[in-house]
N, C-alpha and C positions, 0 to 999 in steps of 0.2 A: 686749504685750497689744493694741495697736492693730490688729494683724493679725487677732486673734480677733474683735474688735468689728466690723471691716469684713467679715469672713467671715459673721458672723451677720446683718448688715444687707444686704449685697450678695454672696451666695454665688457667683454666677456671675462677678462681677468679680474676686474674689480666692479662687479655689477651694481654695487651700492655706492659707488664713489660720489654720486650726485648729492648724498647727504652731507657732504662737506659744506654745502651752502647753509644747512641748518646749524652746523657747528659754528660757522662764521657768524651767524646772526646772534647766537647765544653769547659768544665772546664779545661781539660789538656791544650788546646790551650791558654786559658786565663792565667793560672798560668805560664806556661813555657815562653810564649812570654813576659809576664810582667817581668819576671826575666831577660831574654835576653835584653830587652829594658833598664832596669836599669843598667845592666853591661855595655852596649854599651855607654850610656850617661855618665857613671862615668869614664870609661877607654878608650873609643874610639874604643873598639874592643870586641870580645867575645873569651875567652880562651876555645877553642873547647875541648881540651883534658880534662880540668878540668870539663867542663859541662858534658861530656859523663861519666867521672868517678863518678860524683855525681849521675847520673842516674843509673849506675851499682850498686852502694852501696844501692840505694833506692829500686831498683826493683828486682835485681837478687837473693838475698838470699832466700826470701820467695818463689819466682817462682821456683827456682831449688829444694828447699825442697819438694814442692808439686809434682814436676815432678819425683823426686826420689821415693816418695811414690807411684805414679802411676806406675813406673817401677816395683816396688815390687809386686803390686797388679796384674798387667797383666801377671806376670810370676808365679802366685800362682794358681795351678789347682783347688783349692777349692773356689777361689774368682772370677776368670775370665775364660772366654772361650778360650781354646787353639786354636780353629779354627780362632780366631781373632788376634792371636799373631803377625803375620808379619805386618798386617796393623797398629796395635797399636804401634809397635816399630817405624815404619816410622813416625807416627804422633807425638810421643814423641820426636824423634830426630828433627823433623821440629819445634816443639814448643820450644825446647831448643835452636835452632838456630834462633828463632824469625822470622820464615817464615811460621808459621802455617796457616796463612790466604791464602797464595799462594798455599800451599799444598792442602788445601780444594778446591780452584779453580781448581787446576790441576786434582783432583779426582772427579770433578763434584758433589761436596757435596751440599746439600740443608739444610740450617739452620732449616727450619720448616718441611721438609719432609723426614728426614732420621731416623725415629724412629726405623727402622729395625736394624740399627747398630750404636747406639750412641757411641761416642768415648770419652775416659777419658780426653783427652787434647784438645777437640774441643774449649772450651772457651778461649784457649790461642790465638785464632785468633785476638781478640781485643787487647791483649797485644803485639802481633807481629806488628799490625798496629801502635800502639802507639810507639813502639821502632823504627820502620822505620821512623816515623815522627820525633822522637828525633834526629835521625842521619841526616836527610836531612834538616829539618827546619832551624837550625842555619846557615847552609851553604847557604840556599836560602836567608835568611835575610842579611847575610854578602854580598852576591852578589848584592842585592838591594842597600845596603849602599854604596858599592864601585861604583856602577853605578851613584847613586845620587850625590856622592861627585865629580865625574868627571863633572857633569852638573852644580851644584850650591852649593855643599858643605854641604848639609843638610841631615844628617844621618837619622833622624826620617822619613823624607819624603821617603827616599829610602826603609826603612823597610815597611812603609805603602803601597808603590807602589808594592813591592814584594808580600805582603799578598793579596792585592786586585787582582793582576793578577793571582796568583796561585789559590786563592779561587774561582774566577769566572770561571776559566778554569775547575777546579775540579767539580764545581756545574754543569756546562754544560755537562761534561763527565758523571757525576752521573745520571742526568736525562736521557741521551741517553742510557747508558749502562743498567740502571735499566729496561728500556723498552725492550731492546733487549735481555738481559740475566740476569734476576733478581737474580738468584741463585748465579752466579759469582759476580755480582755487590755488593751483600751484604758483601762479604769478601774482595773485592779488595781495595787496599790502595788508589788509585787515586780517587775513588768515595767517600772517607771519608775525604779527606784533607780539603774540604771546611767547615766541621764541626769544625775542629780545628781552621780554619781561622776565623770563626764567633767569637770564644772566643778571638782570637788574635786581632781582630779589637777593641774590648773593651779595651784590655790592651794597645794598641798603641794610642788610641784616648780617653784620659780621659774625654773629653767634652761630650762623648756619655753617660756618666753615669748620673743617676738621682740624684740630690742633694737636691732639694726642698722637703719639707715634703709631699706635695700632690703627686708630681711626683714619689717619692720613694714608697709611699703606692700603687699608681695605678700600677706602673711597677711590684712591687713585687707580688701583689695579682693576676695580670693578668698572670704573669709567673707561679705562682703556679697553677692557674686554667688551664692554657694550659698544664702543665705537668700532672695534674689530668685527663684531657680528653685524653691525649696521653696514659697514663698507663691503663685507664679503657675502652676506646672506640676503640683503635687500635687493630688489630688482624693480623693473618697471611694472611688475604685477601688483606692487604695493602703492596705494594712492596716498600721496603726501599733499599737504602737511596736517592731516587729521590725527587720529589716534596713533598711527604708525610713527609719526615724528617724535613721540614721547621717548622712544629708545635713544636716538642720537642726542636729543635735547637733554634728557636726564643724564646721559653718560658724560656729556660735555660739562654739565653743571657739577657732577661729582669730581671731575678733574680740577675745575676751577675752585672747588671748595677746599682743595688741598693747599695748605700754605707751603711756601718754599722751604728747601732744606731737606735734611734727612740723610739716611745712608745712601750709598751709591746705587743700591737696587730699588730705591724708592722711585715711583713713576715720575715724580717731578724732576728727579735728577736725570732720569733716562731721556725725557723729552727736552731737557736743557742741554743735551750734547750738541757739539758744534754743528753737525750736519742739519739737525732740526732747527737750531737757531738761525742758520743761514737761510734755510727755506722759508722760515717765518719772516725773515727780514725782507725777502724779495717776493713774498707771497702775493702781494697786491698786484705788482707788475706782472708776475707770472700768470695770474688769473686773467689779466687784461690781454696779454699777448697770445696766450696759447690757442684760443679759439680761432681768431682770424688766420693764424698760420696754418692750423689744421685744415681750414677751408681753402686756403690758397694753394697748398702743395699739389693737389690733384691736377691742377692746370699745368704743372711743370712737365716738360717732355720726358724727363728721366724718372719720374716718380712711379713707384710700383706699390708702395704701402707695406712692404715687408717689415719684419721686426727690426732689422738693422736700420732701415730708413726712419721708422717711427722713433727709434731710440735716438738717432742723430737729430731728429726734429725736436725731441725733448731737450737735448743738450743745447741746441741752438736757442730754444726758447728760454732756457735758464740763463744763458749768457746774455741774451738781449734784455731779459728782466733785470739782471744785475746792472747792466749799463744804465737802464732807465732809472733804477732805484738810486744808483750812485750819482748820476749826472742830471737827473730831472727831479725826482721826488725830493731828495735831501736838500739840494741847493735852493729850490723854490720854497720849500716849507720854512726854511730858516733865513730867507732873503731879508736883510735888514730894512730895505726900502719898503717892504710890506709889513714886516713884523713890528717895526717901531712906529708905524703910522696908525692912524685910526682905522678901525675895522672897515669903514666904508670904502677905503682905498682898495683893500683886498677884494671886497664884494664887487666893486666896480670893475676891477681888472678881471675877475673871474667871469662876470657877466659879459664883458667885452670879448673875452677869449671864447666863450661859448657861442656868441653870435658869429665870431670869425669862423669857427668850425662849420656852423650852419651855412654861411655864405660860401665857404670853400666847397662843401659837399654839393650844394646846388649849382655852383658855378662850374665845377668839373663835370657834373652830370649834364649840364646844358650843352657842353661841347659835343656830346653824343646825340643830342636831340634830332638833328637832321637825319642821321643814320637810322635812328630809332623809328622815325616817322616813315621814311622810305621803305624800311624793312616791313612795316605793317602793310603798306600798299603792295609790296611784292608778294607777301604771303597770300593776299587775296587772289592775285593772278595765278599763283601756284596751285591753289585749291581748285581754281576753275578749270585747270587742264591737267588732271592727274594721269599718271601712267598706270594703266591697269596691270596688276600683278597676277593676272590669270586669263586664260582664254575662255570663250563662251562655254567650253566643256568643263570649266572649273579645274583646269590643270595648270600647274606653274609653267611660266614661259621663261626662255633663256635670258630675257632682258632683266629679270629679277634675280640677278646674281648676288649671292650672299656677300662676297668679299670684294666688291668693286672698290678700287682705290683712286678713282678719278674724283673730280669735283662733285659735290653733292649740294642739294638744297632741301630745306632751308639751311643756311649756315648754322654752325654750332652755336654761335653767339646769340642768335635770334630764335632758335627752335622752340624755346620755352614760351614764346608768344603764340605759337601755332596751336592754339587750343580751340575746342569747339565754340561756336557762337551760342547764344542763348544760355548763359550761365545761370540765369534765373530759373531754369528748368531743373537744376540740380539742388535738392534740399541740402542744406548745410548740416554740419555735425550736430548742432543743437536744435534742429528743426524736426519735429515728430510728425508733421502733417505732410501727406503726399502732395507734391506739386505736379500737376498734370499740364502738359503742353501738347498742342495739336499742330501738325504740319501736313502738307499734301492736299489731297482732294477734299472739296466741300460737299461732294455728292453723298447723300445719305446712304446710298447703296454701295459705296466704295468699301472694299475690304479694309478692316481695321488691323493694323500691325501695332502691337503694344510692346514698347521697349521698357524693360524692367531691370533694375540692378543698381550697382554702385558706380563710382566714377569710371570704372573700366567698361561699363556698359554705356555710360555717357559719352565716352570718346568716339562712339560710332553714331552719335546723334546727327552730325552734319551730313555724313554720307547717306544715312538712312532717310533723312529728310529729302535729299536730292532724288533718291530712288523712289520715294513715295510720290514726288511730283511727276517723275517720268513715267511711272507705272500706273498712275491713277489710284494709288492707295491713300489711306489716311493713317498717318503715324501719330500715335499717342504715347506719351512718355510718363513714367513714374520712377524717378531716380533719386538716390540719396547717397551722398558721399560717405564712404567707409562702412556701408551697410548693404551687403549682398542680399539678393532675394533668396532666402534660406530660412529654415526653422532652427538651425544650429545657433546657439547663443554665442555671443562674442566673449572672449576671455576677460578675466578680471583686470588685465592690464590695459584694456581699451577704455579710454575715459568716457566715451559716449555710448557705451553698450546699452544702458537703460533706455536712452532716447531711440536707439536703433530698434529695440524690442517694441517700443510704442509705435514707431513708424510702420513696422511690419504688421502689427495688429490693425492699424488704420488702413493699411494697404489691403489686407485681407477683407475688411469690411467693404472697401471700395470695389474690390473684384467681384463681390456678390451681386453687384448691380451692373457690371460691365463684362461683356463677353466678346473679346476680340476674335478675329479670324485666326490669328497666329501670334504667339509671344516670342520675342527675341530677348535673350538675356546673356549676360556675361558677368564675371566676377573676378576680382583680384585674387590671384592664387596665393598671395602671401597674407591673406586675412588671418588675424589671430583669433581663431575659434577656441571656445572652452573645450578642454579635453575630458571634462567630467563625464564619466560613463562610456568613454570611447578609448580604444587602444592608442590612438594617435590623433593629431590635428587633422590629418587627411581623412581619416575615418569619420570624424565629426563633420567635415565639410561634405563628404559624400552623403551621409545621412541627412544633413540639412537641406541639400539641394533636392534629394528625393522626397523629403517631407513637403517642401514647398510645391513641387510639381504634382504630387499626389493629392493635394488638398482638393476637396469636392468642387470648389469654384472654378478650378482650371484643369481638372483631370482629363476632360474631354477635348481640351484645346491643344493643337499641335504647338510644339515649342522648338525653336532654333536656339541651341546652346552654343555660343561662340567660345571656344577654348581660349583661356587667357593667353595674351602674348608673352614671350619670354621677358624676364625682368633682370635688370642689371644691379649690381651691388651699390653703385654710385651713379650719379648723373653722367651718362656717356658723353654728353656735350662738353664737359670739362676736359675729358680726355681728347676729344676731337679738336679742341681749340688749337693745340700745338702738336698733335700726333696724327699719323696716318690711320685710316680705318682699320687696317690689319693689326695695328697695335692696340686697338680698343675692343677687340672681340672678347667674349667670355665663353667658357665651355658650355656646351648644350646641357650637360648634366646639372650644372648649377643654375643656369638661366631658365631652363624648362624641365624641372625634375619630373620624372614619371613615378607612379601613375598619376594622371591628371584627374582630379576629383569630379569635374564636370563629365568627363568621358565615362568614368566608372558609374556615376549616378544614372547616366543614360542607358546603361546596359539593362536589357529586359524591359525597356520602356519604348515600344515602337512609336509612340507619339512624339518622342524627343529626337530631333535631328541634330547631330553634332557637326559643327564647322570648325575644323582644326587648321589654323593658319601657321602652325609652328614651322613647317618646312619652308615657308616664305622667308623667315628670318634666319633659319639655321640649316647648316648641312649636317652631316653625321657627327661632326666633332664640335663645332663652335657656332655661336649665334652672333650676328653682327648688328650694330646700331644703324647701319646704312645699307639699304637694299635698293638696287637699281638706281644708284645715285640719288636716292631719296633718303633724307635723314628721317628715320622712323620714330625717333624718341624725343619728347620734350622734357623728360625727367627720367629717373631710373626705371619707371615702369608704365608710364602713359605714352600713348602714341601721339605723334603730331597729327593734326587734323588733315593736313595735306596727304600724309601717308595713309591714314584711314580711308581717305577718298579713293586711293588706288586699289583698295580692296572691294570696291563697289560691285564688280561683276561677281565675285565670290558670294557676297552677301545677297545679291539679287537672286542668284541661282538657288542658294540655300532656302531663301524664303519662298520662292516659287515652288520648290519641291515640297515644302511643308504646307503651303496654302491650299485649303480646300477650294472646291469650285465655287462655293457660296459661303459667305461668312461676313458678318457685320456686327457692329456694336449695337447692343440693345438700347 
């Protein structure tokens, strides 16, 4: 688990640290199946209630302690964003119920791509997968034993047959589902069972283990080498847990196949050194604590995130993990009042504790409900009266000062709620069909303005709908999250790249029968395009925009390309919770790097009109999350709807300048 922690703290230093979860699953399968095998051979059966009670005493105390801590944090206005409260409550309840992985699947989460809204209990997905394994696995083994006894009375053969059948089925499903839907496959239980099964095979077939001196040395060092490659060479461009997971899984199995002992330079002796055993002892609590603390510290007024502070955070996490292991895990696991009683007492206490955490989470959140509801009402008023950040001549005005340090709205804690209305108009990651929505005039002769693009085009939906009403235009939208209007393919690290390609093809077909008067588009500048055939990702983006704009169906249509707004490395609202605006700015070079691909693609294309709002957010040196006392951002790179409304005059003038005298939808 130390690899996972290091990956979350320093992702560029250990890009494959996330495979620590795969290692964990193999080890769990080995240990648990070995225990079940020994009990079955000794008694002829497995006492399911006793087995589950031991798992409850081992896993629940520390897990519920950390979830209780998370419940307190998400309900504290000075530590967490109120706008995220409903979603955070749901995820903590899901984690407490050990269905966090399926909650993430249901909400279309992406382990590598959801930096806009990281969640305090997301790491509980692996614990949920493990707990689901503990519930089903002994039942599956007992079923295999019962079937084998009917045939020839050999219990071990039945267990082995069950493991082989389940593991092979799971591996096939893992390979297929990882190809079809990699984001969901990462969290799904059935795509991970074969990793537990790999460890289980070693536990059930002792002859698979290396016993000779040479074989132990070779297996051990090959396993360590494989894990080193996995941790250092893998990255988010590799989709797990399909074929790619074979390397960390096989490497872990090789290490587990090595029996203990040997010379000092044997791998088993190396990993049994005191620092490694200490980390192993606290690894469970370390995994539980590290992620909530990583998400908590950006809200602290003194946090800068440099190497010294992140190292200190790691040390604090280790100390807190040791305290939890010493004073929570060990005492409750061996508490005589539970150990000596029947399993149902442990199960009842565990269930009651889970219910208590759910009640605590909902109760603490409920104390913020009046503020949450009033904030939603205030946001509606704010959008209705935006301060325009330009004059009719499309020039910036003094009121839109970049570094205002006075009060601002919406408040940092609620800015995340200031999203565009009509979310149904944005096709989600797994949706390949264009969703068209219409706003504004019903007059058949009204000029049609078509808004195309990803969520960075969607953020202008509200203000463009208002403009369409005011100007007598008809606004039609074709929007998809994570999928810019471009011919450039997304990189292999993007889970929904294939769906994006399908959406673009469907959009092209739709455009053949619809001719708007003008097209408005924008795109996230941080989109991960494939660099195959291009010198850089920027060159790929430029070529992709040009390819979309030059397609025969739209080549004659004027286009307004809105340059993407500056982006922040983390959610600026976490910084604004406890710090002044001037302490939350970032350099212009990092927030709005030049050259801009939309601007470059528009060169030598007179039909493309570029609207660049960068100077609204930035001076020559820095970019600010607050402009003219308006909080401009609801996450690291999306604008608040109220601030987007303040850009209305700029958008109006840009569209009027591109709009031909006549133009309507066919």
